C-alpha positions in Angstrom: 35.8 1.5 4.9 32.8 2.9 3.0 31.9 6.5 2.8 28.5 7.7 3.9 27.6 8.1 0.1 28.8 4.5 -0.6 27.0 3.1 2.3 23.7 4.9 1.1 24.3 3.6 -2.4 24.6 0.0 -1.2 21.6 0.3 1.0 19.5 1.7 -1.9 20.8 -1.2 -4.2 19.8 -3.7 -1.6 16.2 -2.2 -1.1 15.8 -2.0 -5.0 16.8 -5.7 -5.2 14.4 -6.6 -2.4 11.6 -4.8 -4.1 12.1 -6.4 -7.4 12.4 -9.9 -5.7 9.0 -9.3 -4.1 7.4 -8.1 -7.2 8.8 -11.0 -9.3 7.1 -13.5 -6.8 3.7 -11.7 -7.2 4.2 -11.7 -11.0 4.8 -15.4 -11.0 1.6 -15.9 -8.9 0.7 -19.6 -8.6 3.3 -20.8 -11.1 4.9 -24.0 -9.8 8.4 -22.4 -10.0 7.4 -19.8 -7.5 9.0 -20.7 -4.2 6.7 -20.6 -1.2 7.8 -21.3 2.3 5.6 -24.0 4.0 4.6 -21.7 6.8 3.3 -19.2 4.2 0.8 -21.7 2.8 -1.1 -23.6 5.6 -3.2 -26.4 4.6 -6.1 -25.6 7.0 -6.8 -29.2 7.5 -8.8 -28.5 10.6 -11.6 -26.8 8.6 -14.5 -28.6 7.3 -16.9 -26.0 6.3 -16.8 -22.9 4.0 -19.5 -20.2 4.4 -21.1 -18.3 1.5 -18.5 -15.7 1.8 -15.6 -18.0 1.4 -14.5 -18.1 5.0 -13.7 -21.5 6.6 -14.8 -22.8 9.9 -13.8 -25.7 12.1 -17.3 -27.4 12.1 -19.2 -29.5 9.6 -22.0 -28.5 7.4 -25.6 -29.9 8.6 -26.6 -32.9 6.6 -29.8 -31.2 5.5 -31.0 -27.6 5.2 -33.8 -26.7 7.6 -37.0 -25.0 6.5 -35.8 -21.7 7.7 -32.8 -21.7 5.6 -34.7 -22.8 2.5 -37.2 -19.9 3.1 -34.3 -17.5 3.5 -32.8 -18.5 0.2 -36.2 -18.0 -1.7 -36.5 -14.6 -0.2 -33.0 -13.7 -1.3 -33.6 -14.9 -4.8 -36.7 -12.5 -5.0 -34.7 -9.7 -3.6 -31.9 -10.3 -6.3 -34.6 -9.6 -8.9 -35.6 -6.4 -7.4 -32.1 -5.2 -7.1 -31.4 -6.1 -10.7 -34.2 -3.7 -11.7 -33.1 -1.0 -9.3 -29.5 -1.0 -10.4 -30.6 -0.8 -14.1 -32.7 2.3 -13.2 -30.2 3.8 -10.6 -31.4 6.7 -8.4 -29.1 7.2 -5.4 -31.6 9.6 -3.8 -34.7 7.4 -3.9 -36.1 6.4 -0.5 -36.6 2.8 -1.8 -32.9 2.4 -2.2 -32.3 3.4 1.5 -34.9 0.9 2.7 -33.5 -2.0 0.7 -29.9 -1.2 1.8 -31.0 -1.3 5.4 -32.5 -4.7 4.6 -29.1 -5.8 3.3 -27.9 -5.9 -0.2 -28.2 -9.6 -1.5 -24.6 -11.0 -1.7 -24.8 -11.6 -5.4 -25.7 -8.0 -6.0 -23.0 -6.3 -3.9 -20.6 -6.2 -6.9 -22.9 -4.0 -9.0 -24.4 -2.1 -6.0 -21.1 -1.2 -4.2 -19.7 0.0 -7.7 -22.7 2.2 -8.0 -22.5 3.6 -4.5 -18.8 4.4 -4.9 -19.2 5.7 -8.5 -16.5 3.3 -9.6 -17.3 2.9 -13.3 -17.5 6.6 -14.0 -14.3 7.3 -12.2 -12.5 4.5 -14.2 -13.8 5.9 -17.5 -12.5 9.4 -16.5 -9.0 7.9 -15.6 -8.2 5.5 -18.4 -4.7 4.2 -18.1 -3.9 5.8 -14.6 -4.0 2.6 -12.6 -1.6 0.8 -14.9 0.7 3.8 -14.8 0.6 3.8 -10.9 1.3 0.0 -10.8 4.3 0.4 -13.2 5.8 3.2 -11.2 5.2 1.2 -8.0 7.4 -1.5 -9.2 10.2 0.9 -9.7 9.7 3.3 -6.7 7.5 1.9 -4.0 9.0 2.2 -0.6 6.1 0.3 1.1 6.5 -3.0 -0.7 8.0 -4.9 2.3 5.3 -3.9 4.7 2.5 -4.5 2.0 3.9 -7.9 1.3 3.9 -8.8 4.9 0.3 -7.6 5.4 -0.9 -9.4 2.2 0.5 -12.6 3.7 -1.8 -12.5 6.7 -4.9 -10.7 5.3 -8.0 -13.0 5.2 -5.9 -16.2 5.2 -9.0 -18.1 6.3 -11.0 -17.1 3.1 -10.6 -19.3 -0.1 -9.9 -16.2 -2.1 -6.8 -15.3 -0.1 -5.9 -18.8 1.2 -3.1 -19.7 -1.2 0.0 -17.7 -1.2 0.2 -15.6 -4.4 -3.3 -16.4 -5.4 -5.1 -14.2 -7.9 -6.6 -12.1 -5.0 -3.4 -11.9 -3.1 -1.7 -10.6 -6.2 -4.5 -8.0 -6.7 -4.3 -6.8 -3.1 -0.6 -6.4 -3.4 -0.9 -4.5 -6.7 -3.8 -2.3 -5.5 -1.9 -1.2 -2.3 1.4 -0.6 -4.0 -0.2 1.4 -6.7 -2.2 3.5 -4.3 0.9 4.3 -2.4 2.3 6.0 -5.4 -1.1 7.6 -6.4 -1.5 9.2 -3.0 2.1 9.6 -1.8 1.1 12.0 1.0 -0.6 9.1 2.6 1.5 6.2 1.2 0.4 3.1 3.1 -1.1 2.2 6.5 -1.9 -1.3 7.7 -5.6 -0.8 7.7 -5.8 -0.2 4.2 -5.0 -3.9 3.4 -8.2 -5.0 5.2 -10.4 -2.4 3.4 -8.9 -3.1 0.0 -9.2 -6.9 0.9 -12.9 -6.5 1.5 -13.5 -4.6 -1.8 -11.5 -7.3 -3.7 -14.0 -9.9 -2.4 -16.5 -8.2 -4.6 -14.6 -6.4 -7.3 -11.8 -6.8 -9.8 -8.4 -5.3 -9.3 -8.8 -1.9 -10.9 -12.3 -1.4 -9.7 -11.0 -2.1 -6.1 -8.2 0.6 -6.6 -10.8 3.3 -7.6 -13.2 2.1 -4.8 -10.4 2.4 -2.3 -9.6 5.9 -3.6 -13.3 6.9 -3.3 -13.4 5.8 0.5 -10.1 7.6 1.2 -10.7 11.0 -0.6 -14.5 11.4 -0.9 -15.8 13.7 2.0 -18.6 11.2 2.7 -16.2 8.6 3.9 -12.8 10.6 4.3 -10.7 7.6 5.4 -7.7 9.7 4.5 -7.8 11.3 7.9 -7.9 7.9 9.6 -4.8 6.4 7.8 -2.6 9.7 7.6 0.1 10.2 10.2 -1.3 11.6 13.3 -4.8 9.9 12.7 -6.6 13.3 13.0 -9.9 11.7 12.1 -9.5 9.0 14.7 -8.9 11.7 17.4 -12.0 13.6 16.3 -14.2 10.4 16.3 -12.8 9.2 19.7 -13.7 12.6 21.2 -17.3 12.4 19.8 -17.6 8.8 20.9 -16.7 9.8 24.4 -19.2 12.8 24.3 -22.0 10.2 23.3 -21.0 7.7 26.0 -20.9 10.3 28.8 -24.3 11.6 27.8 -26.2 8.5 26.9 -24.4 5.6 28.9 -22.6 7.3 31.7 -22.6 4.2 33.9 -20.8 2.2 31.3 -18.5 5.0 30.5 -17.4 5.4 34.1 -17.1 1.5 34.3 -14.7 1.7 31.4 -12.8 4.6 33.0 -12.6 2.7 36.4 -10.8 -0.2 34.5 -8.6 2.0 32.3 -10.6 1.0 29.0 -9.9 3.8 26.7 -12.0 3.8 23.5 -8.8 3.7 21.5 -8.1 0.3 22.9 -11.4 -1.4 21.5 -12.5 0.9 18.7 -9.4 0.9 16.2 -10.8 -1.8 13.8 -14.4 -0.3 14.4 -13.3 3.0 12.9 -10.4 2.0 10.6 -12.0 -1.0 8.8 -15.7 -0.5 9.5 -16.0 -3.5 12.1 -14.4 -6.2 10.1 -12.9 -8.9 12.2 -14.7 -7.4 15.3 -18.2 -8.7 14.6 -19.4 -11.6 12.3 -18.5 -11.1 8.7 -22.1 -11.3 7.6 -23.0 -8.5 10.0 -20.0 -6.3 9.0 -21.1 -6.5 5.4 -24.5 -5.3 6.4 -22.8 -2.3 8.2 -20.6 -1.7 5.1 -23.7 -1.5 2.9 -25.2 1.2 5.0 -21.8 2.9 5.4 -21.4 3.2 1.6 -24.9 4.6 1.4 -25.0 7.0 4.4 -21.3 7.8 5.0 -19.1 7.7 8.2 -21.8 8.7 10.6 -22.8 5.1 10.5 -19.5 4.1 12.2 -20.3 6.1 15.4 -23.8 4.8 15.4 -22.8 1.3 15.1 -20.2 1.7 17.9 -23.0 2.9 20.3 -25.3 0.0 19.1 -22.7 -2.5 20.0 -22.1 -1.1 23.6 -25.9 -0.6 24.1 -26.7 -4.3 23.1 -24.0 -5.7 25.3 -24.1 -3.0 28.0 -25.1 -5.4 30.7 -22.7 -8.1 30.1 -19.8 -5.5 29.9 -20.9 -4.1 33.3 -20.3 -7.5 34.7 -16.8 -7.7 33.5 -14.4 -6.3 36.2 -10.9 -5.8 34.6 -9.5 -4.4 31.4 -8.5 -7.7 29.9 -12.0 -9.4 30.0 -13.6 -6.2 28.7 -11.3 -6.0 25.7 -11.5 -9.8 25.0 -15.2 -9.5 24.9 -15.3 -6.5 22.5 -12.4 -7.7 20.3 -12.7 -11.5 20.3 -16.0 -12.8 21.6 -18.3 -10.6 19.7 -16.6 -11.6 16.3 -17.3 -15.3 17.1 -20.8 -14.8 18.5 -22.6 -11.5 18.4 -25.5 -12.8 20.3 -28.1 -11.3 18.1 -29.1 -12.1 14.5 -28.0 -9.7 11.8 -31.6 -8.3 11.1 -32.0 -7.4 14.9 -28.6 -5.8 15.1 -29.3 -3.7 12.0 -32.8 -2.7 13.2 -31.2 -1.6 16.5 -28.6 0.4 14.5 -31.3 2.2 12.5 -33.1 3.3 15.6 -29.8 4.4 17.2 -29.1 6.5 14.1 -32.5 8.0 14.4 -32.3 9.0 18.0 -28.7 10.3 17.8 -30.0 12.6 15.1 -32.8 13.7 17.4 -30.3 14.3 20.1 -27.9 16.1 17.5 -25.3 13.8 18.2 -25.2 11.8 14.9 -22.5 13.9 13.3 -19.2 14.6 15.0 -17.5 18.1 15.0 -16.4 19.3 11.5 -13.2 17.8 10.0 -10.0 19.8 10.0 -8.1 20.4 6.7 -5.4 17.8 7.9 -8.0 15.1 7.3 -8.0 15.5 3.5 -5.3 15.3 0.9 -3.5 18.6 0.5 -1.4 17.5 -2.5 -2.5 16.5 -6.0 -3.3 12.8 -6.5 -1.5 10.9 -9.2 1.4 13.0 -9.5 4.5 10.9 -8.9 6.8 12.1 -6.2 10.1 10.4 -5.5 10.7 9.4 -2.0 13.6 10.7 0.2 16.7 8.6 0.8 15.6 7.4 4.2 12.2 6.1 2.9 14.0 4.5 0.0 16.3 2.7 2.3 13.6 1.7 4.7 15.3 3.0 7.8 13.0 3.3 10.7 12.8 6.4 12.8 14.2 6.0 16.4 11.9 8.7 17.7 8.3 9.7 17.2 7.5 12.7 14.9 5.9 15.8 16.4 2.7 14.5 14.9 2.8 11.2 16.6 3.7 12.7 19.9 0.7 14.9 19.6 -1.5 11.9 19.2 -0.3 10.5 22.5 -0.8 13.9 24.2 -4.3 14.1 22.7 -5.2 10.7 24.1 -4.0 11.7 27.6 -5.7 15.1 27.5 -9.0 13.3 26.6 -8.4 10.7 29.3 -8.1 13.6 31.8 -11.1 15.4 30.5 -13.2 12.3 30.7 -12.1 11.7 34.3 -13.2 15.3 35.2 -16.5 15.0 33.4 -17.3 11.7 35.1 -16.5 13.1 38.6 -19.1 15.9 37.8 -21.8 13.4 37.2 -24.0 11.3 39.7 -22.5 8.6 41.7 -21.2 5.5 40.0 -23.7 3.1 41.7 -26.8 5.3 40.6 -25.6 6.8 37.4 -28.3 5.4 34.9 -32.1 5.3 34.8 -34.5 3.9 32.4 -35.8 0.3 32.3 -34.3 -1.5 29.4 -36.6 -3.9 27.7 -35.0 -5.8 24.8 -37.3 -7.8 22.5 -34.9 -10.8 21.9 -35.5 -12.9 18.8 -36.6 -16.5 19.5 -33.2 -17.8 17.9 -31.2 -15.8 20.4 -31.1 -18.6 23.0 -27.8 -17.6 24.5 -28.9 -14.1 25.0 -32.2 -14.9 26.4 -30.6 -17.2 29.0 -28.0 -14.6 30.0 -30.7 -12.0 30.4 -33.0 -14.3 32.3 -31.2 -13.9 35.6 -30.3 -10.3 35.2 -32.1 -7.4 36.7 -32.8 -5.0 33.7 -33.8 -1.9 35.8 -31.3 0.6 37.2 -32.0 4.0 38.5 -30.7 7.5 39.2 -29.8 9.4 36.0 -31.8 12.0 34.3 -30.5 10.9 30.8 -32.9 8.9 28.8 -32.4 7.5 25.3 -35.4 5.7 23.9 -35.6 3.5 20.9 -39.3 3.3 20.0 -40.8 1.1 22.8 -37.4 0.5 24.3 -35.7 3.0 26.7 -31.9 2.7 26.7 -29.0 4.5 27.9 -27.4 4.9 25.2 -9.6 5.0 29.4 -5.8 4.4 29.7 -3.5 6.5 27.5 -0.4 5.8 29.3 -0.4 2.2 28.1 -0.2 3.6 24.6 3.0 5.6 24.9 5.3 2.8 24.0 3.3 1.4 21.1 4.6 2.1 17.5 1.6 3.8 15.6 1.3 3.1 12.0 2.7 -0.4 12.3 1.2 -1.7 15.5 -2.0 0.2 15.8 -3.9 -1.9 13.3 -2.7 -5.2 14.8 -4.7 -4.8 18.0 
């Protein structure tokens, strides 16, 4: 019978062998000798169309391009030329930059523009050789390799860049995430990071994406460290701020959600963690990313309110938790109902009005939302992490997250009770100017009364007047592994 030390050594050896096996597969990449299980490499035979971002869809391209599409292409080519000049004479504080970012960075210019906004080239120059060192250390010491491999295998598999198992971009994603888990050992790895790094890799090379990811995590402007670190302190803070805005601006929708046990944490995880990717159409999420990289994390709160405002009437017609969550998590991704320009114009107005109401910025961050240990200094993991043994109980930090959600739910319930009655909780006539191409929305609004009465809260967007949970269900949900899979 093995002693405890002998058992630990055997487990350590097995973990090291597994890590080496996984790394070897990524090192081989698309080499024919690399063995890939059939289920890992679906053929996607049902797809017939690939959009400009590389995502495949189960419909065919039109035989001819209509006049609108031709004109749109001409405009984008002209905007390309303007962006080339602007990047050549880069001024991050110029008002012209802000206006053009809100119009949308042309897709061909996102690579240089995003690198400028995240200061990637300067960071790389100041850290020559660091990424290669982190990658080398990760091959020997990464304790996150199994989870990262699993997440790489399901990230953007409907995109040509990530479609084939062990493709160039899959290898880059695997490398970036493992190297970063060594570079920032206090954070390690959390599942949402795979999606963030995946988006960056659609527009950047491997090392560029590594330093761009680092900027998003540690720069105070974005501060995603607080989202991914154990306990998710930034998520808690943003959820509380989101609830505060909802209660003040859209009390009727807020109470509707409360009535059906729809806590914000159930629908907003991918809004906050990955900046709306896979929750709204990809073209629109890229527009939000453009603004996020320029303006910082206050954009996330504003976009969350924009989504709920634009779809408030439909959400109020849904009468149970499942249908509300399906609408916000699935249906809006397939069909947002408004074109991208209209949605971004609404976002800009919401940002302006939230600022006027002093609701655009959440309460200050706590120190726990930022790295407390030096980056890039290798720290060897303990035996339990090396072995990969899962904890049987929550940590104190994880228990506190659950308690925070429950307390926030109870506070919301008390605040809702102190407002006017559910039937007459909102005022203001909502007048939406719906673009001509939004036929489905125009049809759905045609038979809907757009006037409601009673509340004294008014939130106006230029000519439009607008009004801008249950925790118990979360208690049995593993946090860092399951949270991002919702």
